[in-house]
N, C-alpha and C positions, 0 to 999 in steps of 0.2 A: 504493498499500499504507499503509494507515493505522495507526500502533502506538498501543496502550493505555499509561498510565502501569503498567501489572505487567510489561511488555516492554521499558522501557526502564531502563538504568545510565549513573550517570555515572560517568567515573573521571579519575584524574590521575595525571602523571607525577611521578617522581623526581630525582633530580639525575643529571648527565649533557647532560639538554637545554638548557641554558641557551646564551644567545648574547648578543653585544653589539647593542643595539639593544631588546631584548627587551622587551615589555610598552608599550612609548612610544608606539605609537599608540594605543594605549588611554587613556590618561594624557593625550595630549595632545588627545582628544575629552572626556574625564569631569575634570571641575573636583574631584570629590568623591575619586573615586580616585589622583587627583595627591597630593592633599590625604592620603592614606590612607600613603602612600610619604615623604611629608615629616616625617611626627609620626614614623613611624618611626625616621628619620634623627634628630630632633631627640629623642628618647626614647633611643636607645643611644647618640650622639654616633657618628654610622656618616656616609658618604656612599654608602651604598646608590645612590641614585637616580643618582650621577655616573659609578658603576662600572657599574651594568644601560646606562647612556647611551651612555658612554666607554670603559669598559674603565680600564685595560688589562684582557686574556683571562686572563693570570694571574692578577689580584687575583678577577676574580668568580668562577673555579674554588676561591677560597678559602673551603670548605665552610658558616663561619659566615656567609656571603654568599651562596653559591649555594643556600643554601634558603630564606631568607625571599626571594630574586629570583623563584624557581619557584613559590613558593608565590603570590605578589602576580601573577607575570604566568597565573595557574591562574583566579586569583580573578578579575581582570580580565576574563578570556575567558567564565567561567561568569556571571558577574553581567551582561554585557552581551549573552548570550545568552538566557539567562533574562527581563533586561528585555525584550525584542524577541519574546519566544516564548511564555512564559508555562509549559513544559512542565516537569514533576515526574519523578523517575524515582523506580523503587521503590526501589532501592538505589544508593548510593554507593560506591567503594572506588578507593584511591589506591597506590603502589607507592612501599614506603620513608615517604620524607617527604612523599610525596604522601595519604598518608593523614589528614595534617592537612588539604590542601586539599581532603578529602575530608568532614572534618567541620565545615569552613565553610559548605558547599555545603548539608548537612542542616541547620544551624543550631544545633549544638552549641557550635562555640568563633564570635566572633568574628574577624573578618581580623585586627584587631589585636592580640588573645590569642595567634591562630596563630602572626603572624609572629615574634611575639616569642620563642615557645617553640620553634621551629624555628631561630632565632639563635643561641637558647641551647644547644639539642642540638647544631646544631652546633660550637659550638664546647667541650660537652661529650665529642664524637666524638673528637675529634683530641687534647684535653689527658688522655682515658682512656689511651690508649699513648705518650704522647710520649716518644721517644727509643728506644721498644725496633723491629725492622726488622721488617716486615711486606709485603704484598702482598695484593693479587686480581688472581684469573685470570679471563676469559669462557671457558668448556669450549664448544665448537661442535660440534656432530654426533655428541654421545654421548649415549646415554638417561641420567636422571635418577639411576636407581638404580646404572649404572656410576658413576658421578660420585662417587654416596655412598661406593660399596665403595672407588673412589680415593684419597679422604681419610681413609678407616678405615686402607689402608693405607699411606699416607704421615704415620700418627700419630707413626711412632716418631722423624721428623724435626723435629717440631714442631705445633703448634695449626693444625688447617686443617677447615672447617666449608664446608660446600653453602648457601651464603650466600641465594643468590636463585634460585630456581626460575623463570626466565621465560618458558621456551617448552617442548615435549618434547624438543627436542633442543638447548637451551641454559640451559647453570646457571654460576652467578659462585661460585668458592669464594673463600674469603678465611682469614686468619689468618698465622702469624706466617713471616717471607720463608722459610725452608728447608720449612717444611712443605707453604707451596703450591705451591713450586717443583717437590718432590718429587710432588705430589699432580697438578700438571700436565702432567711425566713420563709418570707411571702413565696419566692421562686419553690421552695422544697412545699410549701404546703397546696402550689398548685401543680403538684407532679412532678417539679424534675427531679431525676436521680442523683443529682449532685450540685452542691453549690461549693467548689473548690478555694478553697485562697488563695490566693497566687504570691509569690514572693517577688515583689516589684520594689522600686524604688520610688514611686511616687502614684498619684491616682492618675493616670496616663489616659487623655483624650476626654478630660473632662474640664471642667469650667474653674476648676480649683487649681488648673496652672496658666489660666488665661494671660499672665504674664510671660511665660516663654514664650509667646505666639510672637507677641509683640517683640521681644529681644531677638529671636529667629528672624524676623520681618526686617532690623535694623542690621544684621549679620550679612542679610542676603543681598541688602545694598551694596555691599561690597565686591560679592562677586558676577562673576559673567555668566547670564543664562541663554543659551542656543535658542533660534527655533529647532522643529524638527519636524520631518515628515513621517517619524516614527510614533504617532501617538501615543501617552500615558494613559491609562486608563486609572482615575484620579479618587483616591478614598474618598472624599467629600465626598462626591455627587454621582461617582459611576460611570462617569460621561471621560469619552476623550479627548486631548486636546494636544498639540503640538505648538501650543501658544506660549512662549515664552513668559509673558506678562501675565495671562492667566495660569499656567504652572508655577510662579512665585506666590500669587495669590493662593491656591489651590492650599499650598504647603502652610502657609501661615495657618490657615483655618485649620488642617488638619489637628496641627497641635492639638485642638478642644471639641474638633469634631468625631464624631464615631467615624469608624473604619468599615466603608461598607463593603466586607471582604465579599459577600453573597452577590451582591446585585455587580461587581466588578465583572466575575467571573461568569455571569449570566450575559451582561451585557459584550463581551468580547464573545462568547457563543453566539447568541445572537446575530452576530455582526458576522459568525463562519467560521469563528475558530476550533476545531477541532483535537489539537495536540499542542500540550504546555510545558514546555523545558521550566523546570526549576532549577537556579542556581544559587547553592549556597549550603550553610551547614546543616547538616540533614536533612528532613524531607517531611517537614510539618505540612507546606501548603502542599504537597502532593496527596496528602489524606485529605485536606480539606475538600481540594478542587473536587476529589471522589464522589466526596458525600454527596457536594452539591449537584454534580451532574456526572452517574455513574457511566455512562458513553466516552466522556472525556480520556481520550490518550495523555498521559501525562509521564514523562520521564526527569529523574531526578541529578543533577549532578552535584556531588559533594566533594569527593576525593579526585585525585587524577587519575586514579585507575576506572575512576566513572565513565571517564571520558571514552575510551574504548569500547567498555561494556553499550553505553547507550547507541555509539556509532553499529554495534553489533547487532543490537534489535532493533534499530532503525532499518538495517538490510534486511533482517530475516521478517520485516514485516510490511517488506515491500512483495 
């Protein structure tokens, strides 16, 4: 089975997929990729390469390191794959910070600028809610409409919103500690299988970190964004755009807006996409996509060895 460019999308994961040793097989095989990581550390006075290689895990989990680490890993996987195959997509998309990875893949941002922005974005997202009790729960086994209703019912206890629409029956809620706790209890009463607390550094994609959006907008004024003919499907509205001004606006709003991942995938499928390539650590998005549409074909590239495996799988599918 051969797919045309119009039937292909590239997707990129967000926070939570990181692991010790990530991207190191790529940097060991490519001097230029290793140079990108080294220059990032020099510019930001960080030790990201050391943290990615050796940990400790608690340090890698810090949002200001997690975000550039995942973006860099995604970049390595994508760049190595396209250098070997030359495959181009009709669309790109990313889950939360993964949207920045997608903007490297479609030429809107350089990898250096994207890594800088997500490093600052990670700092801003933590600082914006510093000192205030917060929580994020993954609600499993309950439809999104019921989760949104539960958040509305719990609003008297504190700020809580449906932050990530990951699959038809998995939605992440975010906000104040009391608001999220009460919404989780209501979701369980409505029939949710689980209301799982997440280990995160802040109430991401909620109004509680609104200042981070303003700070990020100021930071993006210093960065050059290109227009593109390979549209990114935005988390904010699930609509494709190649206009750099609209992309910047969406990235600003994305900090506090819900991640409409289900809608993003369905939008691309409606536009003719049949096969998704996930680039980055682990294969979180691959699982989500199959739950959104079981007929979707998904290839995931995490490690260097996955490149040849995927190429072989593609040949066998023809």
